[in-house]
N, C-alpha and C positions, 0 to 999 in steps of 0.2 A: 504493500499499500504506500509506504513512504517513498520507495523507488519510483512508483508511478506518478505520484504528486511532484516529486523532485524534478521530473522532466519539464514541468512548467516553469522552472526558474530560468532556463535558457540564457538569453542575453543579459540577465541580471545576476550572473554568477560573480562578476567582478565586484559589484557593491556588496554582495553577500560575503565574499572572502575578505574584503576590506573591513567590513563590520567586525568579523572574528578577530582580525589582526589588531585593530584598534581597541577592542574590548579587552584583549589579553594585556595590551600595553597599559590600559587604564587600571586593571586589576593589580598588576605588578607595582605600579607607582603608588597606588593607595595603601598597599600593605607596608610599603617602606616608609610612608610618612609618619605613622606612629613610632616606628623604630627610631627615626632621626629626631623626632620631638622628644622622645624619652631621653635620648643622648643629650639633647640641649638642656632639658630640665636638670639632669644629673650634673652637667657641666656648670650650670648656674648655681646649683646647690653647693658645688665644690669651689665656687669663686672664680669662674672662667672670665677671661678678658672680654671687653665689650666687642673688640674686633671679631673674635671667634663667634660670639653670639650673633653679630650682624651677618657674618658669612653663613652661618647655619640658617638664619632667618631667610636670607636671600635664596638659599638652596631650597628651603621649604616652599617659598613663594613660587620659584620656578617649577618645582614638582607639582604644586597645586595647579598652576597654569597648564602644565603639560597634561595633567589628569583631566582638567576641564576640556582641553582641546581634543584629547582622545575621545572623551565622552561625547562631545558635540559632533565630531566627525562620525563616530559610530552611530549616533542617532540619525544623522542625515543619511548615511549610506543604508542604515537599516530600514528607514522609511522608504527610500527609493526601491530597495530590494523587495520589501514586503508588498508595496503597492504594485510593482511590476509583476511579482509572482501572482498576485490576485487577478491582475488584468489577463495574464496569460492563461490562468486557470479558467476564468470565465470564457475566454476565447476558445479553449480546448473543449469545454463542456458544450458550449453553444454549437461549435462546428461539428461535434460528435452527434448532437441531436439532429442536425441537418442531414446526417447520413441515415437516420433511422427510417425504416419503413413504417407503414401504419401498424403493423403487428408489434413492432418495438414500442411505438408511442402508446399503444393500447395498454402496455404494462404499467405506465405511469400516468398519474393525473397531471393536468397542466399546472395545478397549484403546487404539486410536489416538485415538478421541474423548476418552477420559478423560485421555490424556496431553496433548492439546491444551488441555483445560479446566484442567489443573493445572500440569504442568511448563512447557509452552510459555507459558502466561499469566504464570507466575512469572518466566521469563526476560525477557519483554517488559516486565514491571513494573520489574525491576531496570534494564533499558536506559532506560526512561522516566525513572526516578529519576536516573540518571546524566546523562541529556541535559539535564534542566531545572536540574540543580545543577552537577555537575562539568564537563560539556561546555560550559557557559557560562562558568564561573569560570576554567577552565584557559586558554582562548584569550585571555580578557581579561587575566589575570595575565601571560601571555606577552607580549602586545602592550605593556601598560603598563610591565612590567619592562624590556623592551628600550628603550622610549622614555626612561624614567627613567635607565637605565644610560648611555645616550649623553649625556643631559643632565648627569649626575654625573661620568662617568668619561672621556669623550672617547676618547682613544687606548686606554684599558684595555678599552673595550667591544669592541675588535677580537677579543678572545678568543671572544666569542659568534658572531662571523662564521664561525669555524672549528668551534666545538662544536655549534652548533644544526644545521647541515646534516648533520654526521656522525651525531648522535643521531637526527635525524629519519629519515634514510635507513635507519639500523640498525633503528630501531623499526618502520618500514614493512616491511622484509624479514622481521622476526621475526613480525609480525602476519600477513603474507601466508602464511608457511609454517604458521602454526598454524590458519588458517581451515578447510582441508579436514578436519582431524581433528575439529574442533568440529562441522562439518556432519554428519559421519558419526555422531557420538554421538547426535544427536536422532533420527535414523532407527532407532537401535538401542534407544532407550527404549521404543518401541512393542512390540518383541519381548520386553523385560524385563517390562513391564506385562502383556502377554498371558500370559506364563508364570506370573506371580503370580495373575492373575485365574482362569486355568484351574485352578490348584492349589487355591485357596481354595474355588472353587465346586464342585469335584469331590473334595473332601477324603475323602468316604466311599468313593468309587471307588478313590482312591489308596491308602487304608489297607486296603480290601477286597482289593486285589491286591498288597499289600505293595510298592508302587512308590515308597516315600519316597525311596530312594537315587537312583532314576532322576530323579525330580523335582528333587532337590537338584543332581544333575549338570547337568540342563537349565538350572536357574536360575544355577548357577555359571558355565556357559558364556556365558550372556547377560550376566551381570554382568562377567565377565572381559573380554569384547570392549569393553564400555564403559570399563572401567578402563584397558585398553591404549591406547585412543584418547585418553582424558583424560590419561594419563601422557605420551604422545607430544606432545600439545599443550602441556602444562604444562612439559615439558622445554624446548621451544622458547621459551615465554613467559618461563621462568626466566632466559633470557639478558638480559632487560631490566635486571635488577639489576646485573650486572657492567658492562654497557655504560654504565648510568647512573653508576655509581661512577667508571669511567674518565674520562668526560667531566666529572664533578664535580671530581675531583681535579686534572685538567688545568687546569680553569678556576681553581681555587683557587691552584695553583702559579704559573700565569701571572700572576694578579693580585697575588699576594704578591710574587713576584720582581720583576716589572716595575714594579708600583706602589710597592714599597718603594724601589727604585732611583730612581724618578722623584721620590718624596718626599724622599729623602735629598739628591739632587742639585738639588732645587728645580725640576724640569722640569714644564712643563704645569700648574703650580699645583696638583699633586696633594698631598693631605694624608691623614692617618690616617683622618679621617671618611669621605672618599671611598672609601678602600680598603675600609673596613668596609661601606659601603653597596653597593659593587660585589660584595663577597662574598655579601651578602644577596640582591641582585638575581640574581646567578648562580645561587644555590640556587633562587630562585623560578622562574626560567626553565627550569632543568633539571627541576624537580619538575613544572612545567606540561606539559612535553613528555612526561614519563613518564606522567602522568595521562592525557594525550591518547592515548597508545599503549594504555593499559589500557582506556580507553573504546572505542577502535577495536576491540579484541579482544572486549569485551563486546557491542558492537553487532553484530559479526560473528556471535557465538554466537546472539544473539537474532534476527538477520535470518532465520535458518532457521525459528525458532519463529514469527515474525511471518508468514512466508510460509505456514506450515501453518495458522495461525489464519485468515488471509485466504481460504484455500481453503474453509474451513468457512463463513465469512461470505459468500463469493461464490457458493457453491453455490445454484443456483436450484431451489426445490421442483419436483419433476416433476409434481405435481398442484396445480392452482390453481382457485380459485373462478371460475365464469363471470362475465361482466359483469353479467348480470341473473339472479342465482341464484333458484331456487325454495326457499321457506322452510317448506314443509309437505309431509309425506308422507301421501298419502291413505289408502293401505292397504298390506298386506304382500305384494301380488302381485309376482312376479319373472318377468322375460322375458329369456332369452338369445337374441339374434337373430344368426345367422351369426358367432358369436364365435370368433376366433382370438387366441391370445396367446403371446408369448414374452417372456422376462425382459430381453433386451437386443436391440438392433437387429442385432448381429453374430451372435446365436445361429443355428445352422444349422437347427434344427427348432423347431416350435411346442410349447410345453408343453401347450396346449389347442388342439384343431382342430375345426372344423365343429360347434360346440355350438349346438343349437337346442332351447329348453326353455321351457315355460310352467308356472309354479307358482301356483296360485290363492292368494288371501289366506286365511290361517288353516289352510292344509294342513300336514300333517306329511310330510316327505320324508326318506327314508333314502338314503345314498350308501355303496355297497360297492365295494371294488376292492383290488387288491394294493398293495404299497408302491411309491411313486414314480409313480403313475398320474395325479397332479395333482388329487387330490380337494380338498386344502386350497387349491390355486391357484384352483380353480373358485369356492369360497365367498369367497375374499379379493377377488374382483372385485365382489361385492355391495355392501360398504361403501366401495368405491373405494379400497382400499388399494393397488391397481394399476389402471391404465387398460388397457382392451383394445387389442390391436394392430389388429384389424379387427372390424367388427360393432358391436354395442351391448348393453349390459345395462341393463334398465329395472326400476325399483322403483316400484310404484304407478302404472304407465303412463308414468313420466317417465324419460328417460335419466339415469343416475346422474351423468353429467358436467354435467348442467344444475342439479343441486342445490347448495345451500350445503353444503359438506363437513361442517360441524359438525352441521347439521340432519339430514343423511342418517345419519351415524354415531351420532347421538343416538337414532335409531330402529332401529338394528341392534346387537344384543348378541352378542358372540362369546366363547365359552369355547374357548380354543386348546388345541392339543396339549400345549404346554409351559405348564402352569398356573403363573402368577406371582402371588405374594403379596408385599406390601411390608412392611418393618419397621414395626411399630406394633401396635395392638390388633386383635382380630378385628372389633370394631365399626368401627374406622377403615378396615379393608380392605373390609368389606361396603358401607360408604357410598360407595365408589367407584362403585357402581351407582346410588345415589341419595343425594346429600349431605344431603338433608332428611328422609331416612327416619326414622320413629319407631322406638323400641325394639320396639314391637308388630309393626311391619312387618318388622323384622330377624328377629325370632323366627319369624314366619309363613314368610318366604322360606327360612329355614334348616330348618324342619320339612318343607317341600316338597322341599328338596334333601337331606333325610335327614342333616342336619348338626347339628341341635339337640341330639340325644342326646349325641354325643361332646363338643360344646362345654360342655354342662352338667357333664360329668364332670371338666373342668378346675377347679382350685380357684378361679380368678378368673372362670370362665365367659366371657362375651362381652368382658370386659376383659383376657383373656389376651393376653400379648405374643406377637407373631409375629416370629420372627427374620427377617433379610434372606433373601428367596427362599423363606420358609416352610420352613426346614430343621428346625424343631422339631415339625412335623406330618407325618403319613404322606402317601403319594401319594394314597390314596383320600380322606383328609380334606381335602387340598388341593383336589382336584377338586370335592368337594361345596361347599366354601366358595366356589369360583370360580363354580359354578352358582348358588348362592344370590345372589351379587353380581350376576350377570347377570339373575336373575329380579327383583330390586329395580328394575331399569331399566324393567321392563314395556314392552319394545320391540315394534315391529310385526313384527320378524324376529329370531328367536333361532337362532344357529348354534352347534352343539356339535360341535367338531372332535375326535373320538375322546376326548371328555372324561369318559367313564365307564369307561375301560379298566381303571382300578385299583380298581373297586368290583365286588362280586359281582353276579350276574345278578338276584337278588332285590331288592337295593337299587336296581339300574339300573331294574327294572320300577316300583318305587315312585316313583322320580324322574320317570319318563315319565308315570306316572298323575297326578302332581301337576300336570304341564303342562296337562292337560285341564281342570282346575278353576280354576287360577290364571291362565293365559294362553290361554284357548280361541280367541281371535281372532288370536293371534300365529302367523305362519308359522314353523314349526319345521323346521330342517334338521339332520339327525343324521348325522354321518360316524362310521362304526363298522367294527370288524373282526368283531364278532359279529353274526350274522344275528338273533339273539334281540333285539338292541337296536333293529332296524328292521323286523321282519317285520309289525308292526301298523301301519306307516306307510301313508298314503294312496297314496304313490308311492315306489318304490325305483329308484334309478339304479344301474346297474352300469357302472363305468368301467374302461377298459383302454387304455394307450397314449395317454392324453390325450384320449380320446374317450368319449362315452356310447354304449356298445355295446348296452345293453338298458334298457328302462324299463317298469315295470308294478307291480302289486301282488305280494305274496309268492306267491300261488297262480298268477298269470299267469307269473311268472318261473320258477317251478318247472317249468313246461311248456315255456317258450320259450327259456330261457337256460342253456346248458351250464355257463358259469362260475358262475352263481348256484347252480345245482343241485349242482355239485361242492363248492363251499364249504359249502353247507348239510349235505351228507352227511358231509363230513369233520368238521365240528363236532359233529353229532349222534352220529356213531360215536366221537368222542373224548370224549363225555360233556359237551359244552359246556353243553347245556341242563339238566344236572343239578347244576351248580355251586351 
């Protein structure tokens, strides 16, 4: 896990190494300052000359400045290294997520991925900063201070033999008790983020049903559980301070009482300077142990975050390019050969079963069926968003698994059921279909998608800002913008997954008419609930229970398919065609 995360340091290795070097320098200087101070006090006690005292004072000032400089440089390089490490880590996680197929994404909730990219990375960043700075400094200070204490104090250093084990065991027990609570907290962050995300995205629904109080209660419940676990952990960690104070005062009392007695009686050559140094070294030792305990807690907290990050980085994409991929799609013909599909190996039934179908290039195909009959699942196999469980799907006569994935998806445009727009201008959203499209091409695509009129009604026209998710445009406007975006791609296959449900039948007819002139050679697959949207198609598929139960033209299905005829009659009687 550490090795995997360390790969994200990359170009920030230099500031990381410099931090370690300057931290070592700072620690060495700091442990020698009490030694020289003790020597100066002893010299003053013995009647040293003023010149010697001034020289020693200057040396101490230089050492203090050098220690300050080392600490300041280490702080600067540490900040640069940790911030750079976090940036690279976010980059690696985000880029890894981009390689995921739908199957991989299905394993994680969006709120969980957001938490891993933000909170978890922040925790690991703090841990990394502590490791390269404090986690190096504290052990060095502890070791150097103990050595210098024995050199300076002899018998007085016995106090540390008692204090260090007591403090070390106490801090270990405190940290061990706090760990489980910290682990639970990070699992509950996902739930909190999910509550926030759902509330913000569904704000109109929440207000429409006057469910603000319910959402507040749900958020408070999630926040309360996090608070409880943090409080429990912090109560345990708070015991660090009294334990530290107990050991510190024991150490001071022991050194003052025993050291003063030895100095007065002239035992062991102990003097005031040594007692002063021992008190300073005692403080350094105890502070080092306390810092190590804090580091242990922080690393414990970030270990769970690191584990969650590594889960994302270790996740292997379910879909990969073949060793020798095909980089060109000849045409838009589509063949399903004995296709069976289920979303997971453990699923009891197939989402699609016994699918055999040939769609000629340039044909218009309609798909009709009830909710949950796997219409969307069928078309998602074409751009290889999922791989078939059995059988094969071919585009242009080539199995989709043999194509370069980017090449295949570059020739397949999908307008999904959930129409998504990104924050930015209308132009920026449209150019997702073709980054190099001219303004004239944008306008032409929007005219064919029946979007040009409402775009021009905005004060800023095509430079109108779209809010995140397209919340400042209506459902029908959003659908037409997404269709225009797909048209700009000029693909060999265009898939409309119930993407005209929010527009009236007249506008729907105009959009389909535009396809014939703008992309006549493109294979068009239209999933719809309205028969009016597909009745002019070259081929109409009727699906039920994950199977194609009927196939033919409108007139043929009116004679041969009870399901199709029943849907048609219901819609005609309901005035669907008169909208």
